[in-house]
Each structure stands twice: as structure tokens, then as C-alpha cells.
C-alpha positions as CSV (number, residue, x, y, z in Angstrom):
1,M,-0.4,-14.2,-4.2
2,R,-2.2,-13.9,-7.4
3,D,-0.6,-14.1,-11.5
4,N,-2.3,-11.5,-13.0
5,L,-2.3,-8.6,-11.2
6,T,-3.2,-5.0,-12.9
7,E,-0.1,-3.1,-12.9
8,G,-1.5,-0.6,-10.9
9,V,-2.1,-3.2,-7.9
10,Q,2.1,-4.6,-8.5
11,R,3.2,-0.5,-8.9
12,I,0.8,-0.9,-5.3
13,L,2.2,-3.3,-3.6
14,E,5.3,-2.6,-4.0
15,R,5.6,0.4,-3.0
16,A,3.9,-0.8,0.6
17,T,6.7,-4.0,0.2
18,A,8.8,-0.7,0.0
19,L,7.6,1.2,3.2
20,A,7.3,-1.9,5.0
21,A,11.3,-2.8,4.4
22,A,11.3,1.3,4.8
23,E,10.6,1.0,9.0
24,S,12.5,-2.7,8.6
25,A,8.7,-4.3,9.3
26,R,8.3,-7.7,9.5
27,S,4.8,-7.9,6.9
28,V,3.4,-5.4,4.3
29,E,-0.1,-4.2,6.6
30,P,-3.1,-2.2,5.7
31,I,-1.5,1.5,6.6
32,H,1.1,-0.1,4.2
33,L,-0.6,-1.1,1.5
34,L,-3.0,2.3,2.5
35,R,-0.2,4.6,2.3
36,A,0.8,3.1,-1.0
37,L,-2.6,3.8,-2.3
38,I,-3.0,8.3,-0.9
39,E,1.2,8.0,-3.2
40,D,0.1,6.6,-6.4
41,E,-1.2,8.0,-9.2
42,S,-4.8,6.2,-9.9
43,R,-8.1,6.4,-9.2
44,G,-7.8,4.7,-6.2
45,S,-6.6,7.6,-4.3
46,E,-8.4,9.6,-6.6
47,I,-11.5,8.1,-4.5
48,L,-9.6,8.1,-1.3
49,L,-8.8,12.1,-1.7
50,Q,-12.2,12.8,-2.4
51,S,-13.4,11.2,0.6
52,G,-11.0,13.7,3.0
53,L,-7.9,11.5,3.4
54,G,-4.7,12.8,0.8
55,W,-1.8,13.2,1.4
56,E,-1.5,16.3,4.7
57,Q,-4.2,14.2,6.6
58,F,-2.4,10.4,6.6
59,S,1.2,12.0,6.8
60,E,-0.7,14.4,10.0
61,R,-1.1,10.4,11.2
62,W,2.2,8.9,10.3
63,P,5.0,9.4,12.7
64,S,7.7,10.8,10.2
65,Q,10.4,9.3,10.4
66,C,7.8,6.8,8.3
67,L,7.5,8.8,5.6
68,E,11.1,8.9,3.5
69,V,11.6,6.3,1.5
70,T,14.6,5.1,-0.4
71,E,14.4,3.1,-3.4
72,S,17.2,1.1,-1.3
73,S,14.4,0.0,0.8
74,R,13.9,-3.3,-1.2
75,A,13.8,-6.2,0.9
76,R,11.5,-9.0,0.2
77,V,8.8,-8.5,2.9
78,R,5.5,-10.3,3.1
79,L,1.9,-9.4,3.2
80,S,0.8,-9.9,6.7
81,E,-2.1,-12.2,6.8
82,C,-4.4,-9.5,7.1
83,C,-3.3,-8.3,3.9
84,D,-3.7,-11.3,1.7
85,Q,-7.2,-11.5,3.0
86,I,-8.5,-7.4,1.9
87,L,-6.5,-8.2,-1.6
88,E,-8.3,-11.4,-1.4
89,E,-12.0,-10.2,-0.7
90,A,-11.2,-7.4,-3.9
91,W,-9.7,-10.5,-5.9
92,Q,-13.4,-11.6,-5.5
93,L,-15.3,-8.4,-5.5
94,A,-13.7,-7.5,-9.3
95,A,-14.4,-10.4,-10.5
96,Q,-18.4,-9.9,-9.5
């Protein structure tokens, strides 16, 4: 992973990792990144909300047992290959 990530990206990745750990997932998947982004108070979450995907719409589709995450869910979970690809492409787009 890149060393020079913004605080916002680091915050999203930490939250996505906690979400994955809370459901005993082996890796952080795109759905964990999406949920972390929706929960964050950032420009990204504002864009998602304007596009019609806010917490209410997301939680309707997400199993209720996965919605509760405690701060103790901070185990080391790796990013899935798909998440690595998504972040790499985002990094390249941001560099343009």
C-alpha cells in the first residue's frame, strides 16, 4: 500500500478493516470500503448521498448483524485483490 495516503483515505481504510474484522472476513472487500465511505463525513459520502446512496439505502441491503461494529474489531485484515485494484486505479486517476 502507498505510504503517502491522505488522512481521509487512511480513515476509510481503517474503518473498512474494522468492518471486515467484525464479520470475521478474511479480507477487506469493496462492500467494506463502500460502507466506510458512506459512514464517513467527507466529500465522497456527500457525492454518494447526492447519487441516491446514503446510509438508509445501504443499510436496507446490508445484513443487520453486520451493521454493528465495535472499536474492538481492529484485527489485521488484508485488502482483497479487488480492493487493491480499485485503490491502485483511484491512485492513478488522482495523479492525472
